[in-house]
N, C-alpha and C positions, 0 to 999 in steps of 0.2 A: 435336020434343019427346022422342021416342023415343030418338034419338040422345043426348040430353042425360042422360037416364035411365040409358042404357046405359054411359056414362062414369062416372056417378056411382057406380053399382052396381060398375063394374069397380075403382074405386079404394077404394071402402068395405071397410073392414077387418072380418073376421068378429068375433064376440064372442069366441071362443076365441083368437085372435090376440092380442086387446087384453088378455085376461087374462094369456097368457104376457109380453107385454112388461111389465105391471106386476109381474109375479112376478120377471121378470129384472132390473128395477130395484131391486126390494127385495133381493133376494140380491145384487146388485152393491154397494148400499149396506151390508148386513150384512157381506160381504167387507171393505169399505173400513174400517168400524169395528174390524173384528176384526183387521185389518192394522195400524192405528193402536194399538189396545190391545196388541198383540204387541210392538210397537217401544217402546211405553211400559213394559212389563215388562221388556224387556231392558235398557233404559237404565237404570231403577230397579235392577235386579239387580246390574247392574255398578257403579253407583255404591255400593250398600249393600256390595259387594264391595271396593271401594277403600277407603270409609270403614273397614270393619272391618281391614283391611290397616295403614291409617295409625293406627288405635288401638292395634293390635300394637306398630309400629314405636316410638309414643311410650312404650309400657311399657317396651320393650326399651332405649329412651334412657335412662329413668328408672332401670332397673335397672344399666346401665352407670355412669352418673352415680354411684349409691349406691356401687358397688364401688370408682370412683376415690376417692370420699371415704373410705372405709374403707381404702384402701390408703395414702393421705396421712396418715391417722390413724395406722396402724400404722408408716409411715416416721417420723412425729414422734416416736412412743414409743421405737423404735430408735435414733434420733439424739439422743434426750434427752441432758444432760449426765450424770445420773446413770448410764444404760445405757453411755455411751460409756467412763466411768470404769471400770466393772466390767469391759468387754471389754478395755480397755488393761491393766488390773490382769492379767487372765487371760493376756493374750500377754506378759506381763513387763515391761511399761512402768511406770514410776514417776514421780511429779512432779519437776520438775528443780527443783534449788536454784540460788542466785544464783552459788555457787562452780563450780557445774558448768558454767556457760555459757560459750561462748567465741564471741566476735565476732570475724569475718575480713574484713579489709578488702581488697576486690578492686579493683586497678588498672583504670581505664579505666570503671569503673561509674559511672554518673551516675544522680542520682536524678530520677526521671520529674518533669516540671513539674506545678505544681497548676494545675487548671482554675480560672480565675476567672469565675464567672457573672454579677457584678454589674458594672456601668460604673465605670471609675475616676472617682474625684471631679474634677472641674474646677472652676476658679474660677469662678463666676458673676458679671457684671456687673450690678449692679442697673440696671433700666431699659433694659437692652439687649433687642432686637427678636430674638425666638425664631424669627419667621417670614422666608422669603426674599423679597427684593423683589417677586417675581413674585406673590406672594398678597397683598399689601398694595396692589397697583395697583388704580386704579378702572377701570371699564369705560369711561370717557371718556378716560382717559390712554391706555388700551390702544389706543382707535382712532384717538387722535391719532397716536400712534407707528406703527401699523399701516398705517392709510389714508391720512393726510394728510402726515405727513413724508416717506415714501419718495417720494411724488409730487413734492414740492417740488424737489428737486436735477433732476430731468428736465426742469421747466418752464422752470429756471433755464438748462439747457444747450439748449433750444430756442430762446431768445430769439437775434436777431441782434445 
């Protein structure tokens, strides 16, 4: 009995050691929570930064699109009929009359062919089938042609 008590006492922990183990486990849990919170804050900060960058880029895109539209409007004003006539007059151009026109016939010049997008009208016969025969054949006719008829010549040749 003395020996059993000695072994139990030898493996029995002192109360201060148990307290140190509990404190160590608590601190490990606290460090783990702090680590997870730090990672969460880091990821959230990066996401917020990227989101702000995306907003800035969208703003830049809108500003650029607005500038493009302004330039298109300015180009339309500059190339308007009235402005072009004013600039042509300042450069010394004037409207041409029919007497001043001269047409020159160039040998070897052929007029480009016109592109016809519509189909040429072809005479249609009333009651004519517009489907090819492959699409008007029934399943039984197709099976008869593909399965039974090719075998018939072989059977005839095989007979003595």
